GUTI-501235 format. One record per residue (C-alpha): residue number from 1; residue in three letters; z, y, x. Coordinates in nm, 2 decimals. Example, Ala and Ser with C-alpha at 12.3 -4.5 7.8 and 13.67 -1.06 7.14 Angstrom:
2
1 / Ala / 0.78 / -0.45 / 1.23
2 / Ser / 0.71 / -0.11 / 1.37
END
This chain:
396
1 / Met / -1.88 / 2.31 / 1.13
2 / Ser / -1.66 / 2.05 / 0.97
3 / Asp / -1.31 / 2.13 / 0.85
4 / Pro / -1.06 / 1.92 / 1.04
5 / Ser / -0.82 / 1.92 / 0.76
6 / Arg / -1.05 / 1.72 / 0.55
7 / Leu / -1.04 / 1.44 / 0.80
8 / Arg / -0.66 / 1.37 / 0.75
9 / Trp / -0.46 / 1.22 / 0.47
10 / Thr / -0.26 / 1.50 / 0.32
11 / Pro / 0.02 / 1.36 / 0.11
12 / Pro / 0.11 / 1.53 / -0.22
13 / Asp / 0.42 / 1.71 / -0.30
14 / Pro / 0.65 / 1.44 / -0.44
15 / Thr / 0.68 / 1.62 / -0.78
16 / Gln / 0.30 / 1.55 / -0.82
17 / Leu / 0.34 / 1.18 / -0.85
18 / Pro / 0.39 / 1.16 / -1.23
19 / Glu / 0.07 / 1.37 / -1.27
20 / Trp / -0.11 / 1.14 / -1.03
21 / Arg / -0.01 / 0.84 / -1.25
22 / Ala / -0.13 / 1.02 / -1.56
23 / Gln / -0.47 / 1.07 / -1.40
24 / Leu / -0.48 / 0.71 / -1.29
25 / Leu / -0.41 / 0.59 / -1.64
26 / Asp / -0.69 / 0.80 / -1.78
27 / His / -0.92 / 0.67 / -1.52
28 / Leu / -0.84 / 0.31 / -1.60
29 / Asp / -0.94 / 0.38 / -1.96
30 / Asp / -1.28 / 0.51 / -1.85
31 / Asp / -1.59 / 0.29 / -1.91
32 / Arg / -1.73 / 0.42 / -1.57
33 / Thr / -1.43 / 0.27 / -1.40
34 / Arg / -1.49 / -0.07 / -1.56
35 / Ala / -1.85 / -0.05 / -1.46
36 / Thr / -1.75 / 0.02 / -1.10
37 / Met / -1.52 / -0.28 / -1.11
38 / Arg / -1.79 / -0.50 / -1.25
39 / Ala / -2.01 / -0.41 / -0.95
40 / Ala / -1.72 / -0.48 / -0.71
41 / Leu / -1.66 / -0.82 / -0.88
42 / Gln / -2.03 / -0.91 / -0.85
43 / Ala / -2.00 / -0.81 / -0.47
44 / Gly / -1.71 / -1.04 / -0.43
45 / Arg / -1.47 / -0.77 / -0.33
46 / Phe / -1.17 / -0.88 / -0.54
47 / Thr / -0.90 / -1.13 / -0.46
48 / Ile / -0.77 / -1.19 / -0.81
49 / Val / -1.04 / -1.29 / -1.06
50 / Pro / -0.97 / -1.35 / -1.43
51 / Thr / -1.22 / -1.54 / -1.64
52 / Val / -1.23 / -1.66 / -2.00
53 / Pro / -1.45 / -1.96 / -2.04
54 / Gly / -1.68 / -1.98 / -2.34
55 / Ile / -1.64 / -1.61 / -2.43
56 / Gly / -2.01 / -1.54 / -2.42
57 / Ala / -1.98 / -1.24 / -2.18
58 / Ser / -2.03 / -1.24 / -1.79
59 / Asp / -1.73 / -1.32 / -1.58
60 / Glu / -1.76 / -0.97 / -1.42
61 / Ser / -1.74 / -0.80 / -1.76
62 / Val / -1.44 / -0.99 / -1.87
63 / Gly / -1.27 / -0.95 / -1.53
64 / Ser / -1.32 / -0.57 / -1.52
65 / Ile / -1.15 / -0.54 / -1.87
66 / Leu / -0.86 / -0.76 / -1.78
67 / Leu / -0.80 / -0.62 / -1.44
68 / Thr / -0.79 / -0.26 / -1.55
69 / Ala / -0.57 / -0.36 / -1.84
70 / Cys / -0.33 / -0.53 / -1.60
71 / Glu / -0.32 / -0.24 / -1.36
72 / Arg / -0.27 / 0.00 / -1.65
73 / Arg / 0.03 / -0.20 / -1.77
74 / Arg / 0.17 / -0.20 / -1.42
75 / Leu / 0.15 / 0.17 / -1.39
76 / Glu / 0.29 / 0.23 / -1.73
77 / Thr / 0.61 / 0.05 / -1.64
78 / Ala / 0.62 / 0.15 / -1.28
79 / Glu / 0.91 / 0.34 / -1.11
80 / Leu / 0.77 / 0.62 / -0.88
81 / Tyr / 0.86 / 0.64 / -0.51
82 / Tyr / 0.75 / 0.88 / -0.23
83 / Ala / 0.82 / 0.76 / 0.13
84 / Thr / 0.84 / 1.06 / 0.37
85 / Pro / 0.63 / 1.05 / 0.69
86 / Asp / 0.95 / 0.96 / 0.89
87 / Met / 1.02 / 0.68 / 0.64
88 / Thr / 0.67 / 0.56 / 0.67
89 / Ala / 0.68 / 0.56 / 1.05
90 / Leu / 1.02 / 0.37 / 1.04
91 / Ala / 0.87 / 0.10 / 0.81
92 / Leu / 0.57 / 0.06 / 1.05
93 / Ala / 0.80 / 0.03 / 1.35
94 / Ala / 1.02 / -0.23 / 1.19
95 / Ala / 0.72 / -0.42 / 1.06
96 / His / 0.57 / -0.46 / 1.40
97 / Ala / 0.68 / -0.82 / 1.37
98 / Pro / 0.66 / -0.98 / 1.03
99 / Pro / 0.96 / -1.05 / 0.80
100 / Thr / 1.14 / -1.37 / 0.90
101 / Glu / 1.28 / -1.43 / 0.55
102 / Pro / 1.05 / -1.59 / 0.28
103 / Val / 0.92 / -1.37 / 0.00
104 / Thr / 1.22 / -1.29 / -0.21
105 / Leu / 1.18 / -1.11 / -0.55
106 / Ser / 1.53 / -0.95 / -0.52
107 / Arg / 1.38 / -0.73 / -0.25
108 / Leu / 1.18 / -0.53 / -0.50
109 / Pro / 1.34 / -0.20 / -0.56
110 / Ser / 1.22 / -0.22 / -0.92
111 / Glu / 1.02 / -0.49 / -1.12
112 / Ser / 0.72 / -0.27 / -1.11
113 / Gly / 0.65 / 0.04 / -0.90
114 / Leu / 0.41 / 0.28 / -0.74
115 / Ile / 0.48 / 0.41 / -0.40
116 / Val / 0.29 / 0.68 / -0.21
117 / Phe / 0.34 / 0.70 / 0.17
118 / Gly / 0.35 / 1.02 / 0.37
119 / Glu / 0.13 / 0.86 / 0.64
120 / Pro / -0.13 / 0.58 / 0.60
121 / Ile / 0.03 / 0.24 / 0.64
122 / Gly / -0.30 / 0.10 / 0.77
123 / Gly / -0.67 / 0.10 / 0.71
124 / Tyr / -1.00 / -0.06 / 0.80
125 / Thr / -1.35 / 0.04 / 0.91
126 / Glu / -1.68 / -0.09 / 0.81
127 / Asp / -2.04 / 0.03 / 0.85
128 / Ala / -2.22 / 0.22 / 0.57
129 / Gly / -2.44 / -0.08 / 0.48
130 / Ala / -2.14 / -0.30 / 0.39
131 / Ala / -1.94 / -0.01 / 0.22
132 / Leu / -2.24 / 0.10 / 0.00
133 / Ala / -2.36 / -0.24 / -0.11
134 / Asn / -2.45 / -0.25 / -0.48
135 / Thr / -2.48 / 0.13 / -0.50
136 / Pro / -2.78 / 0.35 / -0.58
137 / Phe / -2.85 / 0.40 / -0.20
138 / Gly / -3.18 / 0.28 / -0.10
139 / Thr / -3.12 / 0.32 / 0.27
140 / Pro / -2.75 / 0.34 / 0.39
141 / Asn / -2.71 / 0.50 / 0.73
142 / Ala / -2.61 / 0.19 / 0.93
143 / Ser / -2.48 / 0.41 / 1.22
144 / Ala / -2.22 / 0.57 / 1.01
145 / Val / -1.88 / 0.40 / 1.04
146 / Ile / -1.65 / 0.44 / 0.74
147 / Thr / -1.28 / 0.45 / 0.80
148 / Thr / -1.06 / 0.39 / 0.49
149 / Pro / -0.68 / 0.46 / 0.51
150 / Ile / -0.43 / 0.28 / 0.29
151 / Val / -0.18 / 0.53 / 0.16
152 / Ala / -0.02 / 0.39 / -0.16
153 / Ala / 0.06 / 0.07 / -0.34
154 / Ser / 0.16 / -0.05 / -0.69
155 / Trp / 0.33 / -0.38 / -0.76
156 / Ser / 0.48 / -0.59 / -1.03
157 / Val / 0.63 / -0.94 / -1.08
158 / Trp / 0.34 / -1.17 / -1.15
159 / Asp / 0.31 / -1.21 / -1.53
160 / Pro / -0.05 / -1.16 / -1.64
161 / Gly / 0.00 / -1.35 / -1.97
162 / Glu / 0.07 / -1.05 / -2.18
163 / Val / -0.28 / -0.91 / -2.11
164 / Asn / -0.57 / -1.10 / -2.30
165 / Leu / -0.87 / -1.05 / -2.51
166 / Asp / -0.75 / -1.25 / -2.80
167 / Arg / -1.07 / -1.46 / -2.76
168 / Gly / -0.97 / -1.76 / -2.55
169 / Glu / -0.73 / -1.85 / -2.28
170 / Val / -0.75 / -1.65 / -1.96
171 / Arg / -0.80 / -1.85 / -1.65
172 / Trp / -0.68 / -1.67 / -1.33
173 / Leu / -0.85 / -1.75 / -1.00
174 / His / -0.76 / -1.65 / -0.64
175 / Arg / -1.03 / -1.59 / -0.38
176 / Gly / -0.89 / -1.59 / -0.02
177 / Ala / -1.04 / -1.64 / 0.32
178 / Gly / -1.25 / -1.95 / 0.28
179 / Ser / -1.07 / -2.05 / -0.04
180 / Tyr / -1.13 / -2.02 / -0.41
181 / Gly / -0.92 / -2.18 / -0.68
182 / Ala / -0.71 / -2.15 / -0.99
183 / Ile / -0.36 / -1.99 / -0.98
184 / Pro / -0.11 / -2.24 / -1.13
185 / Ala / 0.05 / -2.15 / -1.45
186 / Asp / 0.40 / -2.18 / -1.30
187 / Trp / 0.31 / -1.95 / -1.00
188 / Ser / 0.58 / -1.70 / -0.92
189 / Gly / 0.56 / -1.40 / -0.70
190 / Val / 0.44 / -1.04 / -0.67
191 / Trp / 0.11 / -0.88 / -0.75
192 / Ile / 0.03 / -0.59 / -0.53
193 / Thr / -0.25 / -0.34 / -0.55
194 / Phe / -0.33 / -0.11 / -0.25
195 / Tyr / -0.48 / 0.24 / -0.29
196 / Ser / -0.68 / 0.46 / -0.07
197 / Pro / -0.74 / 0.84 / -0.10
198 / Arg / -1.03 / 0.96 / -0.31
199 / Gly / -1.21 / 1.27 / -0.20
200 / Leu / -1.16 / 1.16 / 0.17
201 / Phe / -1.47 / 0.96 / 0.22
202 / Ser / -1.49 / 0.79 / 0.56
203 / Gly / -1.31 / 1.06 / 0.76
204 / Leu / -1.65 / 1.18 / 0.88
205 / Pro / -1.75 / 1.54 / 0.89
206 / Pro / -1.89 / 1.65 / 0.55
207 / Glu / -2.24 / 1.70 / 0.69
208 / Thr / -2.27 / 1.34 / 0.81
209 / Val / -2.57 / 1.16 / 0.65
210 / Ile / -2.43 / 0.84 / 0.48
211 / Gly / -2.75 / 0.72 / 0.32
212 / Thr / -3.08 / 0.81 / 0.14
213 / Met / -3.12 / 0.76 / -0.24
214 / Arg / -3.41 / 0.56 / -0.37
215 / Asp / -3.57 / 0.89 / -0.47
216 / Gly / -3.55 / 1.01 / -0.11
217 / Thr / -3.25 / 1.24 / -0.17
218 / Val / -3.02 / 1.26 / 0.13
219 / Met / -2.65 / 1.20 / 0.06
220 / Thr / -2.38 / 1.33 / 0.29
221 / Ala / -2.01 / 1.24 / 0.32
222 / Gly / -1.92 / 1.58 / 0.18
223 / Met / -2.14 / 1.53 / -0.13
224 / Ile / -1.97 / 1.20 / -0.20
225 / Asp / -1.63 / 1.36 / -0.16
226 / Ser / -1.72 / 1.64 / -0.39
227 / Asn / -1.83 / 1.39 / -0.66
228 / Arg / -1.52 / 1.18 / -0.63
229 / Glu / -1.29 / 1.48 / -0.64
230 / Ala / -1.46 / 1.60 / -0.96
231 / Ser / -1.48 / 1.26 / -1.13
232 / Gly / -1.16 / 1.08 / -1.05
233 / Pro / -0.79 / 1.07 / -0.96
234 / Pro / -0.65 / 1.14 / -0.61
235 / Leu / -0.61 / 0.76 / -0.55
236 / Gly / -0.86 / 0.49 / -0.57
237 / Trp / -0.80 / 0.12 / -0.62
238 / Asp / -0.89 / -0.04 / -0.29
239 / Asn / -0.77 / -0.41 / -0.27
240 / Glu / -0.51 / -0.64 / -0.41
241 / Met / -0.32 / -0.95 / -0.31
242 / Leu / -0.04 / -1.19 / -0.42
243 / Leu / 0.28 / -1.27 / -0.24
244 / Arg / 0.42 / -1.61 / -0.35
245 / Glu / 0.80 / -1.63 / -0.40
246 / Gly / 0.96 / -1.85 / -0.14
247 / Ser / 0.65 / -1.85 / 0.10
248 / Pro / 0.68 / -1.73 / 0.46
249 / Phe / 0.49 / -1.43 / 0.60
250 / Gly / 0.20 / -1.49 / 0.82
251 / Pro / 0.11 / -1.32 / 1.15
252 / Pro / 0.04 / -0.94 / 1.13
253 / Val / -0.34 / -0.95 / 1.14
254 / Pro / -0.46 / -0.59 / 1.18
255 / Asp / -0.66 / -0.42 / 0.91
256 / Thr / -0.59 / -0.68 / 0.64
257 / Thr / -0.38 / -0.68 / 0.32
258 / Asp / -0.13 / -0.92 / 0.50
259 / Arg / -0.06 / -0.65 / 0.75
260 / Trp / -0.01 / -0.38 / 0.48
261 / Ala / 0.21 / -0.61 / 0.28
262 / His / 0.43 / -0.65 / 0.59
263 / Val / 0.49 / -0.28 / 0.59
264 / Leu / 0.54 / -0.26 / 0.21
265 / Tyr / 0.79 / -0.54 / 0.21
266 / Thr / 0.97 / -0.39 / 0.51
267 / Ala / 0.99 / -0.06 / 0.33
268 / Trp / 1.16 / -0.25 / 0.03
269 / Gln / 1.40 / -0.41 / 0.28
270 / Leu / 1.49 / -0.07 / 0.43
271 / Met / 1.53 / 0.09 / 0.09
272 / Gly / 1.78 / -0.18 / -0.03
273 / Gln / 1.98 / -0.22 / 0.29
274 / Gln / 2.34 / -0.09 / 0.24
275 / Gly / 2.66 / -0.07 / 0.45
276 / Lys / 2.69 / 0.03 / 0.81
277 / Asn / 2.32 / -0.06 / 0.87
278 / Arg / 2.19 / 0.16 / 0.58
279 / Trp / 1.86 / 0.30 / 0.67
280 / Ala / 1.74 / 0.50 / 0.38
281 / Glu / 1.87 / 0.76 / 0.14
282 / Val / 1.71 / 0.84 / -0.20
283 / Glu / 1.68 / 1.17 / -0.39
284 / Glu / 1.57 / 1.16 / -0.75
285 / Ile / 1.37 / 1.45 / -0.89
286 / Pro / 1.33 / 1.45 / -1.28
287 / Arg / 1.00 / 1.52 / -1.44
288 / Ala / 0.96 / 1.84 / -1.64
289 / Arg / 1.02 / 1.79 / -2.01
290 / Ala / 0.66 / 1.87 / -2.10
291 / Gly / 0.53 / 1.62 / -1.86
292 / Ala / 0.77 / 1.35 / -1.98
293 / Lys / 0.63 / 1.40 / -2.33
294 / Arg / 0.29 / 1.36 / -2.21
295 / Asp / 0.39 / 1.04 / -2.03
296 / Arg / 0.53 / 0.89 / -2.35
297 / Arg / 0.21 / 0.98 / -2.53
298 / Gln / 0.02 / 0.78 / -2.26
299 / Gly / 0.24 / 0.48 / -2.32
300 / Val / 0.45 / 0.52 / -2.01
301 / Thr / 0.78 / 0.32 / -2.05
302 / Gly / 0.89 / 0.35 / -1.68
303 / Ser / 1.09 / 0.64 / -1.55
304 / Ser / 0.90 / 0.98 / -1.51
305 / Ala / 1.14 / 1.07 / -1.23
306 / Val / 1.03 / 1.05 / -0.86
307 / Arg / 1.25 / 0.88 / -0.60
308 / Ile / 1.20 / 1.05 / -0.26
309 / Val / 1.29 / 0.79 / 0.02
310 / Arg / 1.40 / 0.95 / 0.34
311 / Val / 1.54 / 0.81 / 0.66
312 / His / 1.92 / 0.82 / 0.65
313 / Ser / 2.06 / 1.11 / 0.83
314 / Ala / 2.23 / 0.87 / 1.08
315 / His / 1.90 / 0.75 / 1.21
316 / Arg / 1.67 / 1.06 / 1.14
317 / Pro / 1.46 / 1.14 / 1.44
318 / Pro / 1.46 / 1.50 / 1.58
319 / Pro / 1.17 / 1.72 / 1.45
320 / Gln / 1.02 / 1.76 / 1.80
321 / Ala / 0.98 / 1.38 / 1.82
322 / Ala / 0.81 / 1.37 / 1.48
323 / Gln / 0.58 / 1.66 / 1.60
324 / Glu / 0.48 / 1.48 / 1.91
325 / Asp / 0.39 / 1.17 / 1.71
326 / Glu / 0.19 / 1.37 / 1.46
327 / Gln / -0.01 / 1.53 / 1.75
328 / Ala / -0.09 / 1.18 / 1.88
329 / Ser / -0.19 / 1.04 / 1.54
330 / Thr / -0.54 / 1.07 / 1.38
331 / Gly / -0.42 / 1.11 / 1.02
332 / Arg / -0.67 / 0.84 / 0.93
333 / Arg / -0.47 / 0.53 / 1.03
334 / Glu / -0.11 / 0.43 / 1.09
335 / Pro / 0.08 / 0.71 / 1.26
336 / Gln / 0.22 / 0.70 / 1.61
337 / Trp / 0.60 / 0.64 / 1.60
338 / Ser / 0.67 / 0.59 / 1.98
339 / Cys / 0.85 / 0.92 / 2.01
340 / Arg / 1.06 / 0.88 / 1.69
341 / Trp / 1.17 / 0.53 / 1.78
342 / Pro / 1.12 / 0.48 / 2.16
343 / Val / 1.30 / 0.14 / 2.11
344 / Arg / 1.19 / 0.01 / 1.77
345 / Pro / 1.42 / -0.15 / 1.52
346 / Tyr / 1.42 / -0.53 / 1.50
347 / Arg / 1.50 / -0.80 / 1.25
348 / Arg / 1.81 / -1.02 / 1.26
349 / Ser / 1.82 / -1.32 / 1.05
350 / Thr / 2.17 / -1.33 / 0.88
351 / Cys / 2.32 / -1.64 / 0.73
352 / Leu / 2.46 / -1.56 / 0.38
353 / Asn / 2.67 / -1.88 / 0.36
354 / Pro / 2.80 / -1.97 / 0.70
355 / Arg / 3.01 / -2.27 / 0.58
356 / Ala / 2.69 / -2.45 / 0.47
357 / His / 2.49 / -2.35 / 0.78
358 / Ala / 2.55 / -2.67 / 0.98
359 / Glu / 2.43 / -2.88 / 0.69
360 / Gly / 2.13 / -2.67 / 0.63
361 / Gly / 2.24 / -2.57 / 0.27
362 / Cys / 2.27 / -2.19 / 0.35
363 / Arg / 2.03 / -1.90 / 0.28
364 / His / 1.92 / -1.64 / 0.54
365 / Glu / 1.79 / -1.29 / 0.49
366 / Asp / 1.66 / -1.02 / 0.71
367 / Arg / 1.88 / -0.74 / 0.83
368 / Ile / 1.70 / -0.46 / 1.01
369 / Val / 1.91 / -0.32 / 1.29
370 / Ser / 1.86 / -0.05 / 1.55
371 / Gly / 1.73 / -0.15 / 1.89
372 / His / 1.88 / -0.01 / 2.21
373 / Ile / 1.90 / -0.07 / 2.58
374 / Lys / 2.23 / -0.17 / 2.74
375 / Gly / 2.33 / -0.25 / 3.09
376 / Pro / 2.23 / -0.15 / 3.45
377 / Glu / 1.87 / -0.08 / 3.54
378 / Gly / 1.67 / -0.40 / 3.59
379 / Ala / 1.91 / -0.62 / 3.39
380 / Pro / 1.78 / -0.82 / 3.10
381 / Leu / 1.74 / -0.62 / 2.77
382 / Arg / 2.01 / -0.67 / 2.51
383 / Thr / 2.01 / -0.57 / 2.14
384 / Gly / 2.28 / -0.43 / 1.92
385 / Glu / 2.36 / -0.19 / 1.64
386 / Thr / 2.41 / 0.14 / 1.84
387 / Val / 2.12 / 0.37 / 1.91
388 / His / 2.07 / 0.55 / 2.23
389 / Leu / 1.80 / 0.83 / 2.21
390 / Trp / 1.60 / 0.87 / 2.53
391 / Asp / 1.39 / 1.17 / 2.62
392 / Gln / 1.14 / 0.93 / 2.77
393 / Gln / 1.10 / 0.55 / 2.79
394 / Pro / 1.31 / 0.40 / 3.08
395 / Ala / 1.11 / 0.27 / 3.36
396 / Asp / 1.04 / -0.11 / 3.38
END
């Protein structure tokens, strides 16, 4: 019998985040990690691809070295954040529609960061044949569908110039849907890396056959999990993307980095919003002195403290609503949030310079406000800043 607890994403105690970062830094220094990234680059699974023309090495070898070096620098300088399950569900509810403001660097809670979410912010599925391409499997089990949740993200302001091989100029390329080209030297924006859990392979029962090795050995989901748990950190690099400063957000296409970026950016908006529409409150937990010393030995220059981001007490849902949502969630994908926010928050575009509004010289930004229902039954819906909690959704 399979253990149901293995099929769910179980977030860490927030105090573990500095240790998780330390493990990720060690992992990025490992030759096996660079070998895995070379294979991923060969399979075309990366969005950001660095090359050094004329260096005398394969593009995949060069790319794996530069990408791991950039991610290591990002994590060394990162501030650490943990979004509670309620906060994650709030970000998902508010991100149901994409941000209306263009990408704005001032929304970042820190220039670089690592955030772990209490619930997945999304995920995707693929069959074993696609997931296990370029691996030692001789025959993947095509009927096995692998589900990968996205549970964490790192970010930094785009500045890859500090990482190089001292053997030629690095040329940065971007591979998108049907496009492939150079990233301009004056490009400005945010580089995001999304992480999935290691040791939680596919969400399938451990006895599920994933494939057969070339020597005839059968490999199961549980065997892959055990190997990953023994050989790597709790998080694995899954995908990456760029958000260009000043660019609008596209539609929320499910199971894509675009959708996950909507949730991450919305979380940044919620964390930074102040005043009467304040959504979040933050508690900072310092790292133990011995751990902080280890961080410094590893080259960490960012804070070793962890910022726990919770829903502000004025908006926090009752425990019963959270429990009902948890029971309706799979633990593998985005959580249910219909009980916690029966009428979801919405975005309001706010003019920051009304005097220049008529001439079009003003700037707008999103304010996320609480949705509510006002007026007699059957009347058109109105929106405002007061929240009315309902035991059940009102009838249409």
